[in-house]
C-alpha positions as CSV (number, residue, x, y, z in Angstrom):
1,M,15.7,-15.7,29.6
2,E,15.8,-12.9,27.0
3,R,13.7,-13.5,23.9
4,V,15.3,-12.5,20.6
5,A,13.7,-11.9,17.2
6,R,15.2,-11.1,13.8
7,A,14.4,-7.7,12.2
8,F,15.3,-6.0,8.9
9,W,17.0,-2.7,9.3
10,L,18.1,-0.1,6.7
11,R,21.7,0.5,7.9
12,S,22.2,3.4,5.4
13,P,20.5,4.4,2.1
14,G,20.8,1.4,-0.2
15,H,22.1,-1.0,2.4
16,G,19.9,-3.3,4.5
17,E,20.7,-6.0,7.0
18,V,19.0,-8.5,9.3
19,R,19.7,-8.0,13.0
20,D,19.0,-9.8,16.2
21,V,16.7,-7.7,18.4
22,P,15.5,-8.3,22.0
23,L,11.8,-8.6,22.6
24,P,10.3,-6.7,25.5
25,E,8.3,-8.6,28.1
26,P,4.6,-8.3,27.1
27,G,2.2,-6.5,29.4
28,A,-1.3,-7.6,30.3
29,E,-2.7,-5.7,27.3
30,D,-0.1,-6.8,24.8
31,V,0.2,-9.5,22.3
32,V,3.2,-11.5,21.1
33,V,2.9,-12.1,17.3
34,R,4.8,-14.5,15.2
35,A,5.1,-13.2,11.7
36,L,3.7,-15.3,8.8
37,F,4.1,-12.8,5.9
38,S,5.0,-9.2,5.4
39,G,4.7,-7.0,2.3
40,V,7.0,-4.5,0.7
41,S,5.3,-1.2,-0.2
42,R,7.2,-0.6,-3.5
43,G,6.6,3.1,-3.6
44,T,7.2,4.2,-0.1
45,E,9.6,1.6,1.1
46,T,11.8,1.7,-1.9
47,L,11.9,5.5,-1.6
48,V,13.0,5.1,2.1
49,F,15.5,2.5,1.0
50,R,17.3,4.8,-1.4
51,G,17.2,7.7,1.2
52,G,14.7,9.8,-0.7
53,V,12.5,11.0,2.2
54,P,12.8,14.9,2.3
55,R,14.0,16.2,5.6
56,S,10.9,18.3,5.9
57,Q,8.8,15.0,5.8
58,Y,10.7,13.0,8.4
59,A,8.0,13.3,11.0
60,A,5.1,12.8,8.6
61,M,6.7,9.7,7.1
62,R,7.2,7.9,10.4
63,A,5.7,4.4,10.4
64,P,3.7,3.5,13.6
65,F,6.4,1.1,14.9
66,Q,9.4,2.6,13.3
67,E,12.7,2.5,15.1
68,G,15.6,4.8,14.3
69,E,15.5,7.9,12.1
70,F,15.7,8.8,8.4
71,P,17.7,8.4,6.4
72,G,19.1,5.5,8.6
73,P,19.7,3.4,10.4
74,V,16.0,2.8,10.5
75,K,13.6,-0.1,10.9
76,Y,10.7,0.7,8.6
77,G,7.6,-1.1,7.2
78,Y,3.9,-1.4,7.8
79,L,2.4,-4.5,6.2
80,N,2.7,-7.5,8.6
81,V,0.5,-10.5,9.1
82,G,1.1,-12.9,11.9
83,L,-0.2,-15.4,14.5
84,V,-0.9,-14.3,18.1
85,E,1.1,-16.6,20.3
86,E,0.5,-14.8,23.6
87,G,-2.1,-12.3,24.7
88,P,-5.8,-11.9,25.6
89,A,-7.8,-15.1,25.2
90,A,-10.0,-13.5,22.4
91,L,-6.9,-13.0,20.2
92,L,-4.8,-16.1,21.1
93,G,-4.2,-18.2,18.0
94,R,-5.8,-15.7,15.7
95,T,-4.3,-14.4,12.5
96,V,-3.9,-10.6,12.7
97,F,-2.7,-7.7,10.6
98,S,-0.6,-4.9,12.0
99,L,1.4,-1.9,10.8
100,Y,4.7,-3.5,12.0
101,P,8.0,-3.6,10.1
102,H,9.7,-6.8,8.8
103,Q,10.4,-8.8,11.9
104,T,10.1,-12.5,12.9
105,R,8.3,-11.9,16.2
106,Y,7.1,-8.7,17.9
107,V,5.2,-7.4,20.9
108,V,2.6,-4.7,20.4
109,P,-0.6,-3.5,22.2
110,A,-3.6,-5.7,21.5
111,S,-5.3,-2.6,20.2
112,A,-2.7,-2.4,17.4
113,V,-3.7,-5.6,15.7
114,T,-6.8,-6.3,13.5
115,V,-8.1,-9.8,13.2
116,V,-8.0,-11.1,9.7
117,P,-11.4,-12.5,8.6
118,E,-11.5,-16.3,8.1
119,A,-12.3,-15.8,4.5
120,V,-9.0,-14.0,3.8
121,P,-5.8,-16.1,3.5
122,A,-2.9,-14.8,5.6
123,A,-0.8,-14.6,2.4
124,R,-3.3,-12.2,0.8
125,A,-3.9,-10.1,3.9
126,V,-0.5,-8.4,3.4
127,L,-2.4,-6.2,0.9
128,A,-4.6,-4.7,3.7
129,G,-2.5,-1.6,4.1
130,T,-2.7,-0.7,0.4
131,V,-6.3,-1.6,0.1
132,E,-6.9,0.7,3.1
133,T,-5.2,3.5,1.0
134,A,-7.6,2.8,-1.8
135,V,-10.6,2.9,0.5
136,N,-9.5,6.3,1.9
137,A,-8.9,7.6,-1.6
138,L,-12.4,6.6,-2.7
139,W,-13.9,8.2,0.4
140,D,-12.1,11.4,-0.7
141,A,-13.1,11.0,-4.4
142,A,-16.7,10.0,-3.7
143,P,-17.4,8.6,-7.2
144,L,-21.0,8.7,-8.3
145,L,-23.2,6.2,-10.0
146,G,-22.4,6.1,-13.7
147,D,-19.1,8.0,-13.4
148,R,-16.4,7.7,-16.1
149,I,-13.2,6.9,-14.2
150,A,-9.6,6.3,-15.2
151,V,-6.9,5.1,-12.9
152,V,-3.5,6.2,-14.2
153,G,-0.7,4.1,-12.9
154,A,-1.2,0.3,-12.5
155,G,1.2,-0.1,-9.6
156,M,0.2,-1.5,-6.2
157,V,-1.9,1.5,-5.1
158,G,-3.4,2.2,-8.5
159,A,-4.3,-1.5,-9.0
160,C,-5.9,-1.6,-5.6
161,V,-8.0,1.5,-6.4
162,A,-9.1,-0.1,-9.7
163,A,-10.0,-3.4,-7.9
164,V,-12.2,-1.6,-5.5
165,L,-13.8,0.5,-8.2
166,A,-14.6,-2.6,-10.2
167,R,-17.2,-3.4,-7.5
168,Y,-19.0,0.0,-7.9
169,P,-22.3,-0.2,-9.8
170,A,-22.6,1.3,-13.3
171,V,-19.2,3.0,-13.4
172,R,-16.8,2.9,-16.4
173,V,-13.3,2.0,-15.0
174,Q,-10.1,2.0,-17.1
175,L,-6.7,1.2,-15.8
176,V,-4.0,3.1,-17.6
177,D,-0.3,2.3,-17.7
178,A,2.7,2.6,-20.0
179,D,3.6,-1.1,-19.5
180,P,1.4,-3.3,-21.7
181,A,2.1,-6.2,-19.4
182,R,-0.2,-4.6,-16.9
183,A,-3.1,-5.5,-19.1
184,A,-3.1,-9.0,-17.5
185,I,-3.5,-7.4,-14.0
186,A,-6.4,-5.3,-15.3
187,A,-8.1,-8.4,-16.7
188,A,-7.7,-10.3,-13.5
189,L,-9.3,-7.4,-11.6
190,G,-12.2,-7.2,-14.0
191,V,-11.4,-3.7,-15.5
192,D,-10.5,-2.4,-18.9
193,F,-6.9,-1.5,-19.7
194,A,-5.3,1.1,-22.0
195,L,-1.9,2.5,-22.8
196,P,-1.7,6.3,-22.0
197,G,-2.1,7.3,-25.6
198,E,-5.1,5.1,-26.1
199,A,-7.0,5.9,-22.9
200,T,-10.6,7.0,-23.0
201,G,-11.1,10.7,-22.1
202,E,-14.0,12.8,-20.9
203,C,-13.6,11.3,-17.4
204,D,-15.5,12.7,-14.4
205,L,-12.7,11.4,-12.1
206,V,-9.1,10.4,-12.7
207,V,-7.1,8.8,-9.9
208,H,-3.4,9.3,-10.5
209,A,-0.9,6.9,-9.0
210,S,1.9,6.6,-11.4
211,A,4.3,8.9,-9.5
212,T,5.5,10.3,-12.8
213,E,5.2,13.8,-14.3
214,A,4.0,12.4,-17.6
215,G,1.3,10.4,-15.8
216,L,0.0,13.4,-14.0
217,A,-0.1,15.5,-17.2
218,R,-2.0,12.7,-19.0
219,A,-4.5,12.5,-16.0
220,L,-5.4,16.1,-16.6
221,E,-5.8,15.6,-20.3
222,L,-8.3,12.7,-19.7
223,L,-10.7,14.9,-17.6
224,A,-14.1,16.2,-18.8
225,P,-14.8,19.8,-17.9
226,E,-15.0,20.4,-14.2
227,G,-13.5,16.9,-13.6
228,T,-11.1,16.0,-10.8
229,V,-7.7,14.4,-10.6
230,L,-7.2,12.7,-7.2
231,E,-3.4,12.6,-6.6
232,L,-2.2,9.5,-4.8
233,S,1.4,9.6,-5.9
234,W,4.2,10.3,-3.4
235,Y,7.1,12.0,-5.1
236,G,9.5,12.2,-2.1
237,D,12.3,14.6,-2.8
238,R,11.5,14.9,-6.6
239,R,9.9,18.1,-8.0
240,V,7.3,17.7,-10.8
241,S,5.9,20.2,-13.3
242,L,2.2,20.4,-13.9
243,P,0.6,22.0,-17.1
244,L,-1.7,24.5,-15.5
245,G,-1.9,26.6,-18.7
246,E,-3.7,25.4,-21.8
247,A,-7.3,24.4,-20.9
248,F,-6.8,24.0,-17.1
249,H,-8.7,27.1,-16.2
250,S,-11.2,27.3,-19.0
251,R,-12.3,23.7,-18.2
252,R,-12.3,24.4,-14.5
253,L,-10.3,21.3,-13.7
254,V,-9.4,20.2,-10.1
255,V,-6.3,18.5,-8.7
256,R,-6.9,17.2,-5.2
257,S,-4.5,15.3,-2.9
258,S,-5.4,12.2,-0.8
259,Q,-3.2,10.7,1.9
260,V,-3.9,7.7,4.2
261,G,-2.4,9.3,7.3
262,T,-5.8,10.7,8.2
263,V,-9.3,9.3,7.7
264,S,-10.9,11.2,4.9
265,P,-12.9,14.2,6.1
266,A,-15.9,12.8,4.2
267,R,-15.9,9.9,6.8
268,G,-13.9,11.3,9.7
269,P,-16.8,12.1,12.0
270,R,-18.2,8.5,11.6
271,R,-15.2,6.2,10.9
272,T,-12.0,5.4,12.7
273,F,-8.7,4.1,11.5
274,A,-9.8,0.7,12.8
275,D,-13.0,0.9,10.9
276,R,-11.2,1.7,7.7
277,L,-8.7,-1.2,8.1
278,A,-11.4,-3.7,9.0
279,L,-13.2,-2.7,5.8
280,A,-10.1,-3.2,3.7
281,L,-9.7,-6.7,5.2
282,E,-13.3,-7.6,4.3
283,L,-12.7,-6.5,0.7
284,L,-9.7,-8.9,0.5
285,A,-12.0,-11.9,0.7
286,D,-12.2,-11.5,-3.1
287,P,-9.5,-13.8,-4.7
288,A,-9.1,-11.3,-7.5
289,F,-6.6,-9.4,-5.3
290,D,-4.2,-12.3,-5.6
291,A,-3.1,-10.9,-8.9
292,L,-1.5,-8.0,-7.1
293,V,1.1,-10.2,-5.4
294,T,3.8,-10.7,-8.1
295,G,6.8,-11.8,-6.1
296,E,7.9,-13.5,-3.0
297,C,11.1,-14.1,-1.0
298,A,12.2,-15.5,2.3
299,F,12.7,-13.0,5.1
300,E,16.5,-13.7,5.3
301,E,16.7,-12.8,1.6
302,L,15.4,-9.3,2.1
303,P,18.7,-7.5,2.3
304,A,19.6,-8.8,-1.2
305,V,16.1,-8.4,-2.6
306,L,15.3,-4.8,-1.6
307,P,18.0,-3.2,-3.7
308,R,16.7,-5.1,-6.7
309,L,13.1,-3.8,-6.0
310,A,14.4,-0.3,-5.5
311,S,16.3,-0.3,-8.8
312,G,13.4,-1.8,-10.8
313,E,15.4,-5.0,-11.6
314,L,12.6,-6.9,-10.0
315,P,9.4,-5.5,-11.5
316,G,5.9,-6.1,-10.4
317,L,3.4,-5.0,-7.7
318,C,3.4,-6.3,-4.1
319,H,6.4,-8.3,-3.1
320,R,5.6,-10.7,-0.3
321,V,8.1,-11.7,2.4
322,R,7.7,-15.3,3.7
323,Y,8.6,-16.2,7.3
324,G,8.2,-20.0,6.9
325,P,9.6,-22.6,4.5
326,A,8.6,-22.3,0.8
327,G,5.5,-24.3,-0.1
328,E,4.4,-24.8,3.5
329,D,1.7,-23.0,5.5
330,P,3.7,-21.0,8.1
331,S,0.8,-21.0,10.5
């Protein structure tokens, strides 16, 4: 008898739906996973939802288990935590993270899942993909003992970077955002907060994650001579202007990109994608990360919720999707 799951699809830009999808028969090296939670990546997924992926980036933006093509119909997403119901004995009954879209059950190779440590609740593990982005960014940035660091943009990615930096010894970390309500997030993570006009300058490193032109300009202003802006924002089909006049050359400033699609060259010869993800999951044993989950809905509500996330009507950081009844442990 054919097994059927339910999956969220973007039918066309701005319009999503839940569809019945057949599950393939698992092979000897596959696992069948029942979803417990998934997470909406506000930056990338809402950009995909509104059809903002440039044609030139269609291949680069493909998610590992994406079906369909941009701008739609497409099944897209990559923050999924579930329970292994069938598969190798070592994984049976384990909670795992995978880069799978929003779907109630799915079949993937056993090599495509990472076991969630017992110290990490399944509901928090949806942050693993974003913490992995933060890990890779800091491998790229290579902050030093005693560095003065600002993170501009207290969204999901910026907050994860600040959370990891808060555990570095003897660094000064300030989370900078135009929304004063994000001060509560900074406090929960154990870092200082400032509005853009009040941020402390003379930084050795600024991590920019606001995805705004004004944020990037402010990031440059906060640098000390020979300082570096590490750019994490993804602008999609938007063009941005950068003030490369003024003191940019005389202060020998640097703007450097970072992207999670490859392991940082600083660690590439010695670390794999699996190593990086496992490290991100270890870091999530810290309950401080719970502050980054600011909304939740049931899976069947996703077609109505994603337009509100994309428009900004539902503000916040990580939006978690629940596959079990509210208030119950879906495992």
